PDB file of N, CA, C and O in Angstrom:
ATOM      1  N   ALA A   1      93.965 119.300  98.051  1.00  0.00           N
ATOM      2  CA  ALA A   1      94.079 118.487  99.243  1.00  0.00           C
ATOM      3  C   ALA A   1      95.347 118.832 100.015  1.00  0.00           C
ATOM      4  O   ALA A   1      95.339 118.903 101.244  1.00  0.00           O
ATOM      5  N   ALA A   2      96.435 119.044  99.281  1.00  0.00           N
ATOM      6  CA  ALA A   2      97.705 119.368  99.942  1.00  0.00           C
ATOM      7  C   ALA A   2      97.593 120.701 100.694  1.00  0.00           C
ATOM      8  O   ALA A   2      98.121 120.844 101.796  1.00  0.00           O
ATOM      9  N   TRP A   3      96.911 121.658 100.096  1.00  0.00           N
ATOM     10  CA  TRP A   3      96.742 122.964 100.744  1.00  0.00           C
ATOM     11  C   TRP A   3      95.966 122.810 102.046  1.00  0.00           C
ATOM     12  O   TRP A   3      96.354 123.364 103.074  1.00  0.00           O
ATOM     13  N   HIS A   4      94.861 122.052 101.998  1.00  0.00           N
ATOM     14  CA  HIS A   4      94.047 121.831 103.194  1.00  0.00           C
ATOM     15  C   HIS A   4      94.841 121.074 104.263  1.00  0.00           C
ATOM     16  O   HIS A   4      94.752 121.393 105.449  1.00  0.00           O
ATOM     17  N   ALA A   5      95.608 120.084 103.843  1.00  0.00           N
ATOM     18  CA  ALA A   5      96.414 119.326 104.800  1.00  0.00           C
ATOM     19  C   ALA A   5      97.438 120.227 105.463  1.00  0.00           C
ATOM     20  O   ALA A   5      97.752 120.054 106.640  1.00  0.00           O
ATOM     21  N   GLY A   6      97.957 121.187 104.715  1.00  0.00           N
ATOM     22  CA  GLY A   6      98.910 122.136 105.278  1.00  0.00           C
ATOM     23  C   GLY A   6      98.317 122.951 106.406  1.00  0.00           C
ATOM     24  O   GLY A   6      99.032 123.383 107.310  1.00  0.00           O
ATOM     25  N   LEU A   7      97.027 123.159 106.357  1.00  0.00           N
ATOM     26  CA  LEU A   7      96.343 123.890 107.419  1.00  0.00           C
ATOM     27  C   LEU A   7      96.167 123.052 108.680  1.00  0.00           C
ATOM     28  O   LEU A   7      95.875 123.585 109.750  1.00  0.00           O
ATOM     29  N   CYS A   8      96.344 121.740 108.550  1.00  0.00           N
ATOM     30  CA  CYS A   8      96.110 120.816 109.668  1.00  0.00           C
ATOM     31  C   CYS A   8      97.399 120.337 110.312  1.00  0.00           C
ATOM     32  O   CYS A   8      97.404 119.293 110.965  1.00  0.00           O
ATOM     33  N   GLN A   9      98.457 121.047 110.151  1.00  0.00           N
ATOM     34  CA  GLN A   9      99.736 120.768 110.803  1.00  0.00           C
ATOM     35  C   GLN A   9     100.199 119.320 110.652  1.00  0.00           C
ATOM     36  O   GLN A   9     100.372 118.609 111.642  1.00  0.00           O
ATOM     37  N   GLY A  10     100.396 118.897 109.425  1.00  0.00           N
ATOM     38  CA  GLY A  10     100.978 117.577 109.168  1.00  0.00           C
ATOM     39  C   GLY A  10     100.006 116.419 109.146  1.00  0.00           C
ATOM     40  O   GLY A  10     100.437 115.267 109.179  1.00  0.00           O
ATOM     41  N   ALA A  11      98.719 116.677 109.091  1.00  0.00           N
ATOM     42  CA  ALA A  11      97.745 115.585 109.024  1.00  0.00           C
ATOM     43  C   ALA A  11      97.973 114.784 107.748  1.00  0.00           C
ATOM     44  O   ALA A  11      98.295 115.347 106.701  1.00  0.00           O
ATOM     45  N   ARG A  12      97.805 113.468 107.840  1.00  0.00           N
ATOM     46  CA  ARG A  12      97.973 112.592 106.688  1.00  0.00           C
ATOM     47  C   ARG A  12      96.732 111.730 106.527  1.00  0.00           C
ATOM     48  O   ARG A  12      96.142 111.290 107.514  1.00  0.00           O
ATOM     49  N   THR A  13      96.340 111.493 105.301  1.00  0.00           N
ATOM     50  CA  THR A  13      95.229 110.594 105.019  1.00  0.00           C
ATOM     51  C   THR A  13      95.745 109.476 104.126  1.00  0.00           C
ATOM     52  O   THR A  13      96.802 109.634 103.516  1.00  0.00           O
ATOM     53  N   PRO A  14      95.047 108.361 104.026  1.00  0.00           N
ATOM     54  CA  PRO A  14      95.498 107.285 103.133  1.00  0.00           C
ATOM     55  C   PRO A  14      95.669 107.764 101.690  1.00  0.00           C
ATOM     56  O   PRO A  14      96.604 107.347 101.006  1.00  0.00           O
ATOM     57  N   ALA A  15      94.789 108.621 101.235  1.00  0.00           N
ATOM     58  CA  ALA A  15      94.888 109.120  99.860  1.00  0.00           C
ATOM     59  C   ALA A  15      96.169 109.921  99.652  1.00  0.00           C
ATOM     60  O   ALA A  15      96.766 109.876  98.576  1.00  0.00           O
ATOM     61  N   MET A  16      96.588 110.650 100.675  1.00  0.00           N
ATOM     62  CA  MET A  16      97.802 111.447 100.550  1.00  0.00           C
ATOM     63  C   MET A  16      99.048 110.574 100.584  1.00  0.00           C
ATOM     64  O   MET A  16     100.115 111.008 100.148  1.00  0.00           O
ATOM     65  N   SER A  17      98.933 109.357 101.090  1.00  0.00           N
ATOM     66  CA  SER A  17     100.066 108.447 101.169  1.00  0.00           C
ATOM     67  C   SER A  17     100.294 107.697  99.867  1.00  0.00           C
ATOM     68  O   SER A  17     101.345 107.083  99.681  1.00  0.00           O
ATOM     69  N   GLN A  18      99.331 107.738  98.973  1.00  0.00           N
ATOM     70  CA  GLN A  18      99.473 107.064  97.693  1.00  0.00           C
ATOM     71  C   GLN A  18     100.375 107.877  96.776  1.00  0.00           C
ATOM     72  O   GLN A  18     100.362 109.106  96.836  1.00  0.00           O
ATOM     73  N   PRO A  19     101.166 107.208  95.919  1.00  0.00           N
ATOM     74  CA  PRO A  19     102.017 107.955  95.003  1.00  0.00           C
ATOM     75  C   PRO A  19     101.192 108.677  93.953  1.00  0.00           C
ATOM     76  O   PRO A  19     100.050 108.308  93.678  1.00  0.00           O
ATOM     77  N   GLU A  20     101.776 109.695  93.379  1.00  0.00           N
ATOM     78  CA  GLU A  20     101.114 110.378  92.286  1.00  0.00           C
ATOM     79  C   GLU A  20     100.931 109.387  91.147  1.00  0.00           C
ATOM     80  O   GLU A  20     101.604 108.357  91.105  1.00  0.00           O
ATOM     81  N   GLU A  21     100.037 109.687  90.236  1.00  0.00           N
ATOM     82  CA  GLU A  21      99.756 108.751  89.166  1.00  0.00           C
ATOM     83  C   GLU A  21     100.987 108.462  88.328  1.00  0.00           C
ATOM     84  O   GLU A  21     101.204 107.316  87.936  1.00  0.00           O
ATOM     85  N   HIS A  22     101.792 109.462  88.045  1.00  0.00           N
ATOM     86  CA  HIS A  22     103.004 109.263  87.260  1.00  0.00           C
ATOM     87  C   HIS A  22     104.208 109.691  88.082  1.00  0.00           C
ATOM     88  O   HIS A  22     104.344 110.861  88.441  1.00  0.00           O
ATOM     89  N   VAL A  23     105.074 108.742  88.375  1.00  0.00           N
ATOM     90  CA  VAL A  23     106.270 109.018  89.155  1.00  0.00           C
ATOM     91  C   VAL A  23     107.474 108.724  88.276  1.00  0.00           C
ATOM     92  O   VAL A  23     107.583 107.644  87.697  1.00  0.00           O
ATOM     93  N   ASP A  24     108.373 109.689  88.182  1.00  0.00           N
ATOM     94  CA  ASP A  24     109.565 109.508  87.369  1.00  0.00           C
ATOM     95  C   ASP A  24     110.665 108.845  88.170  1.00  0.00           C
ATOM     96  O   ASP A  24     111.255 109.455  89.061  1.00  0.00           O
ATOM     97  N   LEU A  25     110.935 107.587  87.844  1.00  0.00           N
ATOM     98  CA  LEU A  25     112.076 106.886  88.415  1.00  0.00           C
ATOM     99  C   LEU A  25     113.173 106.879  87.358  1.00  0.00           C
ATOM    100  O   LEU A  25     112.896 106.779  86.163  1.00  0.00           O
ATOM    101  N   THR A  26     114.410 106.986  87.803  1.00  0.00           N
ATOM    102  CA  THR A  26     115.505 106.869  86.848  1.00  0.00           C
ATOM    103  C   THR A  26     115.569 105.422  86.372  1.00  0.00           C
ATOM    104  O   THR A  26     114.960 104.534  86.968  1.00  0.00           O
ATOM    105  N   GLU A  27     116.304 105.200  85.304  1.00  0.00           N
ATOM    106  CA  GLU A  27     116.444 103.841  84.784  1.00  0.00           C
ATOM    107  C   GLU A  27     117.053 102.926  85.850  1.00  0.00           C
ATOM    108  O   GLU A  27     116.610 101.789  86.012  1.00  0.00           O
ATOM    109  N   ARG A  28     118.063 103.413  86.575  1.00  0.00           N
ATOM    110  CA  ARG A  28     118.729 102.616  87.605  1.00  0.00           C
ATOM    111  C   ARG A  28     117.795 102.368  88.783  1.00  0.00           C
ATOM    112  O   ARG A  28     117.777 101.265  89.330  1.00  0.00           O
ATOM    113  N   GLU A  29     117.015 103.376  89.185  1.00  0.00           N
ATOM    114  CA  GLU A  29     116.055 103.186  90.270  1.00  0.00           C
ATOM    115  C   GLU A  29     115.034 102.119  89.906  1.00  0.00           C
ATOM    116  O   GLU A  29     114.693 101.268  90.728  1.00  0.00           O
ATOM    117  N   ARG A  30     114.552 102.169  88.680  1.00  0.00           N
ATOM    118  CA  ARG A  30     113.565 101.173  88.225  1.00  0.00           C
ATOM    119  C   ARG A  30     114.181  99.773  88.205  1.00  0.00           C
ATOM    120  O   ARG A  30     113.543  98.800  88.608  1.00  0.00           O
ATOM    121  N   GLU A  31     115.420  99.684  87.734  1.00  0.00           N
ATOM    122  CA  GLU A  31     116.112  98.403  87.672  1.00  0.00           C
ATOM    123  C   GLU A  31     116.276  97.806  89.081  1.00  0.00           C
ATOM    124  O   GLU A  31     115.991  96.627  89.295  1.00  0.00           O
ATOM    125  N   ILE A  32     116.729  98.611  90.020  1.00  0.00           N
ATOM    126  CA  ILE A  32     116.941  98.146  91.389  1.00  0.00           C
ATOM    127  C   ILE A  32     115.610  97.835  92.061  1.00  0.00           C
ATOM    128  O   ILE A  32     115.500  96.835  92.771  1.00  0.00           O
ATOM    129  N   ALA A  33     114.607  98.665  91.852  1.00  0.00           N
ATOM    130  CA  ALA A  33     113.286  98.425  92.443  1.00  0.00           C
ATOM    131  C   ALA A  33     112.686  97.120  91.919  1.00  0.00           C
ATOM    132  O   ALA A  33     112.063  96.374  92.674  1.00  0.00           O
ATOM    133  N   THR A  34     112.873  96.847  90.638  1.00  0.00           N
ATOM    134  CA  THR A  34     112.350  95.617  90.043  1.00  0.00           C
ATOM    135  C   THR A  34     113.013  94.394  90.663  1.00  0.00           C
ATOM    136  O   THR A  34     112.347  93.406  90.972  1.00  0.00           O
ATOM    137  N   LEU A  35     114.331  94.466  90.843  1.00  0.00           N
ATOM    138  CA  LEU A  35     115.045  93.351  91.476  1.00  0.00           C
ATOM    139  C   LEU A  35     114.613  93.178  92.937  1.00  0.00           C
ATOM    140  O   LEU A  35     114.431  92.054  93.404  1.00  0.00           O
ATOM    141  N   ALA A  36     114.452  94.280  93.646  1.00  0.00           N
ATOM    142  CA  ALA A  36     114.014  94.215  95.042  1.00  0.00           C
ATOM    143  C   ALA A  36     112.600  93.633  95.131  1.00  0.00           C
ATOM    144  O   ALA A  36     112.311  92.826  96.014  1.00  0.00           O
ATOM    145  N   ALA A  37     111.733  94.041  94.224  1.00  0.00           N
ATOM    146  CA  ALA A  37     110.353  93.537  94.215  1.00  0.00           C
ATOM    147  C   ALA A  37     110.316  92.046  93.901  1.00  0.00           C
ATOM    148  O   ALA A  37     109.383  91.348  94.298  1.00  0.00           O
ATOM    149  N   ALA A  38     111.331  91.558  93.187  1.00  0.00           N
ATOM    150  CA  ALA A  38     111.407  90.135  92.850  1.00  0.00           C
ATOM    151  C   ALA A  38     111.999  89.310  93.989  1.00  0.00           C
ATOM    152  O   ALA A  38     112.178  88.099  93.859  1.00  0.00           O
ATOM    153  N   GLY A  39     112.301  89.975  95.110  1.00  0.00           N
ATOM    154  CA  GLY A  39     112.769  89.253  96.278  1.00  0.00           C
ATOM    155  C   GLY A  39     114.271  89.210  96.459  1.00  0.00           C
ATOM    156  O   GLY A  39     114.767  88.539  97.364  1.00  0.00           O
ATOM    157  N   ARG A  40     115.005  89.916  95.611  1.00  0.00           N
ATOM    158  CA  ARG A  40     116.466  89.938  95.741  1.00  0.00           C
ATOM    159  C   ARG A  40     116.883  90.800  96.931  1.00  0.00           C
ATOM    160  O   ARG A  40     116.269  91.833  97.195  1.00  0.00           O
ATOM    161  N   SER A  41     117.909  90.385  97.639  1.00  0.00           N
ATOM    162  CA  SER A  41     118.428  91.168  98.763  1.00  0.00           C
ATOM    163  C   SER A  41     119.296  92.297  98.223  1.00  0.00           C
ATOM    164  O   SER A  41     119.686  92.291  97.055  1.00  0.00           O
ATOM    165  N   ASN A  42     119.594  93.265  99.083  1.00  0.00           N
ATOM    166  CA  ASN A  42     120.471  94.362  98.677  1.00  0.00           C
ATOM    167  C   ASN A  42     121.829  93.840  98.247  1.00  0.00           C
ATOM    168  O   ASN A  42     122.406  94.328  97.275  1.00  0.00           O
ATOM    169  N   ALA A  43     122.343  92.852  98.964  1.00  0.00           N
ATOM    170  CA  ALA A  43     123.646  92.274  98.620  1.00  0.00           C
ATOM    171  C   ALA A  43     123.604  91.596  97.251  1.00  0.00           C
ATOM    172  O   ALA A  43     124.539  91.729  96.462  1.00  0.00           O
ATOM    173  N   GLU A  44     122.525  90.874  96.972  1.00  0.00           N
ATOM    174  CA  GLU A  44     122.384  90.215  95.667  1.00  0.00           C
ATOM    175  C   GLU A  44     122.302  91.239  94.544  1.00  0.00           C
ATOM    176  O   GLU A  44     122.920  91.072  93.493  1.00  0.00           O
ATOM    177  N   ILE A  45     121.537  92.299  94.774  1.00  0.00           N
ATOM    178  CA  ILE A  45     121.396  93.353  93.763  1.00  0.00           C
ATOM    179  C   ILE A  45     122.747  94.016  93.516  1.00  0.00           C
ATOM    180  O   ILE A  45     123.127  94.251  92.369  1.00  0.00           O
ATOM    181  N   ALA A  46     123.462  94.314  94.580  1.00  0.00           N
ATOM    182  CA  ALA A  46     124.773  94.958  94.451  1.00  0.00           C
ATOM    183  C   ALA A  46     125.726  94.097  93.642  1.00  0.00           C
ATOM    184  O   ALA A  46     126.415  94.592  92.750  1.00  0.00           O
ATOM    185  N   LYS A  47     125.765  92.829  93.948  1.00  0.00           N
ATOM    186  CA  LYS A  47     126.663  91.910  93.234  1.00  0.00           C
ATOM    187  C   LYS A  47     126.275  91.805  91.756  1.00  0.00           C
ATOM    188  O   LYS A  47     127.137  91.847  90.878  1.00  0.00           O
ATOM    189  N   ARG A  48     124.995  91.670  91.496  1.00  0.00           N
ATOM    190  CA  ARG A  48     124.519  91.516  90.114  1.00  0.00           C
ATOM    191  C   ARG A  48     124.820  92.750  89.267  1.00  0.00           C
ATOM    192  O   ARG A  48     125.164  92.633  88.091  1.00  0.00           O
ATOM    193  N   LEU A  49     124.688  93.943  89.873  1.00  0.00           N
ATOM    194  CA  LEU A  49     124.875  95.181  89.125  1.00  0.00           C
ATOM    195  C   LEU A  49     126.280  95.767  89.272  1.00  0.00           C
ATOM    196  O   LEU A  49     126.582  96.819  88.709  1.00  0.00           O
ATOM    197  N   ALA A  50     127.134  95.083  90.029  1.00  0.00           N
ATOM    198  CA  ALA A  50     128.517  95.523  90.256  1.00  0.00           C
ATOM    199  C   ALA A  50     128.567  96.937  90.844  1.00  0.00           C
ATOM    200  O   ALA A  50     129.311  97.803  90.383  1.00  0.00           O
ATOM    201  N   ILE A  51     127.740  97.135  91.883  1.00  0.00           N
ATOM    202  CA  ILE A  51     127.726  98.401  92.619  1.00  0.00           C
ATOM    203  C   ILE A  51     127.792  98.079  94.095  1.00  0.00           C
ATOM    204  O   ILE A  51     127.657  96.918  94.481  1.00  0.00           O
ATOM    205  N   SER A  52     127.997  99.080  94.924  1.00  0.00           N
ATOM    206  CA  SER A  52     128.106  98.823  96.358  1.00  0.00           C
ATOM    207  C   SER A  52     126.725  98.608  96.992  1.00  0.00           C
ATOM    208  O   SER A  52     125.696  99.050  96.480  1.00  0.00           O
ATOM    209  N   HIS A  53     126.758  97.919  98.111  1.00  0.00           N
ATOM    210  CA  HIS A  53     125.545  97.679  98.902  1.00  0.00           C
ATOM    211  C   HIS A  53     124.918  99.020  99.288  1.00  0.00           C
ATOM    212  O   HIS A  53     123.697  99.171  99.259  1.00  0.00           O
ATOM    213  N   ARG A  54     125.752  99.980  99.646  1.00  0.00           N
ATOM    214  CA  ARG A  54     125.279 101.313 100.058  1.00  0.00           C
ATOM    215  C   ARG A  54     124.574 102.029  98.904  1.00  0.00           C
ATOM    216  O   ARG A  54     123.586 102.731  99.119  1.00  0.00           O
ATOM    217  N   THR A  55     125.076 101.854  97.691  1.00  0.00           N
ATOM    218  CA  THR A  55     124.440 102.475  96.524  1.00  0.00           C
ATOM    219  C   THR A  55     123.046 101.895  96.311  1.00  0.00           C
ATOM    220  O   THR A  55     122.110 102.621  95.977  1.00  0.00           O
ATOM    221  N   VAL A  56     122.914 100.603  96.504  1.00  0.00           N
ATOM    222  CA  VAL A  56     121.589  99.966  96.395  1.00  0.00           C
ATOM    223  C   VAL A  56     120.652 100.561  97.436  1.00  0.00           C
ATOM    224  O   VAL A  56     119.510 100.898  97.121  1.00  0.00           O
ATOM    225  N   GLU A  57     121.122 100.694  98.671  1.00  0.00           N
ATOM    226  CA  GLU A  57     120.302 101.272  99.736  1.00  0.00           C
ATOM    227  C   GLU A  57     119.856 102.685  99.378  1.00  0.00           C
ATOM    228  O   GLU A  57     118.700 103.051  99.593  1.00  0.00           O
ATOM    229  N   THR A  58     120.770 103.470  98.835  1.00  0.00           N
ATOM    230  CA  THR A  58     120.444 104.851  98.473  1.00  0.00           C
ATOM    231  C   THR A  58     119.383 104.893  97.388  1.00  0.00           C
ATOM    232  O   THR A  58     118.434 105.671  97.478  1.00  0.00           O
ATOM    233  N   HIS A  59     119.533 104.065  96.366  1.00  0.00           N
ATOM    234  CA  HIS A  59     118.533 104.041  95.295  1.00  0.00           C
ATOM    235  C   HIS A  59     117.174 103.595  95.824  1.00  0.00           C
ATOM    236  O   HIS A  59     116.148 104.177  95.473  1.00  0.00           O
ATOM    237  N   LEU A  60     117.164 102.569  96.664  1.00  0.00           N
ATOM    238  CA  LEU A  60     115.886 102.100  97.215  1.00  0.00           C
ATOM    239  C   LEU A  60     115.243 103.151  98.104  1.00  0.00           C
ATOM    240  O   LEU A  60     114.022 103.309  98.092  1.00  0.00           O
ATOM    241  N   TYR A  61     116.042 103.865  98.871  1.00  0.00           N
ATOM    242  CA  TYR A  61     115.509 104.950  99.693  1.00  0.00           C
ATOM    243  C   TYR A  61     114.789 105.961  98.813  1.00  0.00           C
ATOM    244  O   TYR A  61     113.679 106.389  99.128  1.00  0.00           O
ATOM    245  N   ARG A  62     115.419 106.338  97.715  1.00  0.00           N
ATOM    246  CA  ARG A  62     114.812 107.316  96.799  1.00  0.00           C
ATOM    247  C   ARG A  62     113.549 106.768  96.151  1.00  0.00           C
ATOM    248  O   ARG A  62     112.567 107.492  95.990  1.00  0.00           O
ATOM    249  N   VAL A  63     113.571 105.496  95.780  1.00  0.00           N
ATOM    250  CA  VAL A  63     112.388 104.863  95.176  1.00  0.00           C
ATOM    251  C   VAL A  63     111.237 104.860  96.178  1.00  0.00           C
ATOM    252  O   VAL A  63     110.114 105.234  95.839  1.00  0.00           O
ATOM    253  N   PHE A  64     111.518 104.436  97.416  1.00  0.00           N
ATOM    254  CA  PHE A  64     110.468 104.407  98.437  1.00  0.00           C
ATOM    255  C   PHE A  64     109.882 105.795  98.663  1.00  0.00           C
ATOM    256  O   PHE A  64     108.670 105.955  98.805  1.00  0.00           O
ATOM    257  N   LYS A  65     110.745 106.779  98.695  1.00  0.00           N
ATOM    258  CA  LYS A  65     110.277 108.150  98.916  1.00  0.00           C
ATOM    259  C   LYS A  65     109.409 108.635  97.745  1.00  0.00           C
ATOM    260  O   LYS A  65     108.349 109.224  97.953  1.00  0.00           O
ATOM    261  N   LYS A  66     109.866 108.383  96.522  1.00  0.00           N
ATOM    262  CA  LYS A  66     109.111 108.822  95.341  1.00  0.00           C
ATOM    263  C   LYS A  66     107.761 108.122  95.243  1.00  0.00           C
ATOM    264  O   LYS A  66     106.766 108.738  94.860  1.00  0.00           O
ATOM    265  N   LEU A  67     107.726 106.829  95.590  1.00  0.00           N
ATOM    266  CA  LEU A  67     106.487 106.063  95.471  1.00  0.00           C
ATOM    267  C   LEU A  67     105.611 106.140  96.712  1.00  0.00           C
ATOM    268  O   LEU A  67     104.453 105.724  96.686  1.00  0.00           O
ATOM    269  N   GLY A  68     106.159 106.669  97.793  1.00  0.00           N
ATOM    270  CA  GLY A  68     105.378 106.791  99.020  1.00  0.00           C
ATOM    271  C   GLY A  68     105.146 105.478  99.726  1.00  0.00           C
ATOM    272  O   GLY A  68     104.108 105.287 100.361  1.00  0.00           O
ATOM    273  N   VAL A  69     106.109 104.560  99.625  1.00  0.00           N
ATOM    274  CA  VAL A  69     105.988 103.264 100.296  1.00  0.00           C
ATOM    275  C   VAL A  69     107.162 103.069 101.243  1.00  0.00           C
ATOM    276  O   VAL A  69     108.157 103.791 101.175  1.00  0.00           O
ATOM    277  N   GLY A  70     107.038 102.095 102.116  1.00  0.00           N
ATOM    278  CA  GLY A  70     108.101 101.829 103.063  1.00  0.00           C
ATOM    279  C   GLY A  70     108.548 100.379 103.071  1.00  0.00           C
ATOM    280  O   GLY A  70     109.452 100.012 103.821  1.00  0.00           O
ATOM    281  N   LYS A  71     107.924  99.552 102.243  1.00  0.00           N
ATOM    282  CA  LYS A  71     108.251  98.132 102.235  1.00  0.00           C
ATOM    283  C   LYS A  71     108.471  97.642 100.809  1.00  0.00           C
ATOM    284  O   LYS A  71     107.816  98.091  99.868  1.00  0.00           O
ATOM    285  N   ARG A  72     109.398  96.722 100.676  1.00  0.00           N
ATOM    286  CA  ARG A  72     109.714  96.142  99.369  1.00  0.00           C
ATOM    287  C   ARG A  72     108.500  95.441  98.750  1.00  0.00           C
ATOM    288  O   ARG A  72     108.313  95.449  97.533  1.00  0.00           O
ATOM    289  N   GLU A  73     107.693  94.845  99.601  1.00  0.00           N
ATOM    290  CA  GLU A  73     106.543  94.083  99.112  1.00  0.00           C
ATOM    291  C   GLU A  73     105.589  94.941  98.288  1.00  0.00           C
ATOM    292  O   GLU A  73     104.927  94.434  97.383  1.00  0.00           O
ATOM    293  N   ARG A  74     105.515  96.223  98.591  1.00  0.00           N
ATOM    294  CA  ARG A  74     104.610  97.123  97.869  1.00  0.00           C
ATOM    295  C   ARG A  74     105.146  97.493  96.485  1.00  0.00           C
ATOM    296  O   ARG A  74     104.386  97.924  95.618  1.00  0.00           O
ATOM    297  N   LEU A  75     106.455  97.324  96.277  1.00  0.00           N
ATOM    298  CA  LEU A  75     107.054  97.713  95.004  1.00  0.00           C
ATOM    299  C   LEU A  75     106.431  96.964  93.826  1.00  0.00           C
ATOM    300  O   LEU A  75     106.126  97.562  92.794  1.00  0.00           O
ATOM    301  N   ALA A  76     106.245  95.664  93.987  1.00  0.00           N
ATOM    302  CA  ALA A  76     105.695  94.856  92.895  1.00  0.00           C
ATOM    303  C   ALA A  76     104.325  95.380  92.450  1.00  0.00           C
ATOM    304  O   ALA A  76     104.014  95.386  91.259  1.00  0.00           O
ATOM    305  N   ASP A  77     103.518  95.816  93.406  1.00  0.00           N
ATOM    306  CA  ASP A  77     102.187  96.346  93.080  1.00  0.00           C
ATOM    307  C   ASP A  77     102.277  97.650  92.287  1.00  0.00           C
ATOM    308  O   ASP A  77     101.441  97.925  91.426  1.00  0.00           O
ATOM    309  N   LEU A  78     103.293  98.440  92.585  1.00  0.00           N
ATOM    310  CA  LEU A  78     103.394  99.772  91.992  1.00  0.00           C
ATOM    311  C   LEU A  78     104.200  99.834  90.696  1.00  0.00           C
ATOM    312  O   LEU A  78     104.054 100.765  89.905  1.00  0.00           O
ATOM    313  N   LEU A  79     105.043  98.837  90.493  1.00  0.00           N
ATOM    314  CA  LEU A  79     105.848  98.834  89.273  1.00  0.00           C
ATOM    315  C   LEU A  79     105.048  98.237  88.178  1.00  0.00           C
ATOM    316  O   LEU A  79     105.528  98.131  87.049  1.00  0.00           O
TER     317      LEU A  79
END
């Protein structure tokens, strides 16, 4: 499917937007994603884990990219 999509100059289908069946998240990415999926804000997560707000944002960016989602609400479904 990826090869065929490459022939279509960036075409995307819903199936291509779904994450692969097995996605490797680091332990910290999983921890932050779980807290975000539970409704915690970035500031709350940062305070709880004693890390910066920016670090939380970076981890969530990577999680969203790996899972192919753009909203926190989808995390709970995928974790």
